[in-house]
C-alpha angles and dihedrals in degrees: 000000000000089000094056109102125219097192132046093020119169095255088049094052091047091054095043092051091049094048094044090051089054090054101260117141120201145170119241124230101346105201093195091072123072114264094015099257119227093230128016122195103195093181090060097032087234133132129200125211118194108197132192110234093228099047095045097040100242101200117227094015123129091222092059107084122145111231116250092230121072089003097169093051092051093046090053094047095048093045089053092050089052091048092050091049089056093048092047093049091049092049093047091050090050087056089058096258128133120227136211123187121197122188118211093239088068090059098051120093118250109265 
């Protein structure tokens, strides 16, 4: 798990390149906001989270499969990630910001 990056992932870079090419300017990983959003658009008071389907338990997604080994540990870990996502979005909304969440499966081409 030490090789799994939390910043500058492939889905993030794809979204960043697209938004930048459309003229949107953003701030990366603002640590002053709860949950350290991937992209922050101060002008629009909006944050963007780009979630991996596996790590954030994207229900109904083919990329979210709980491993067969250490099943209880994985369920606990992914459940905690989902709980933190909900808490962070709630806190950000209380600060008057809008949130957008994009899952990696939405960025992949149809196979």
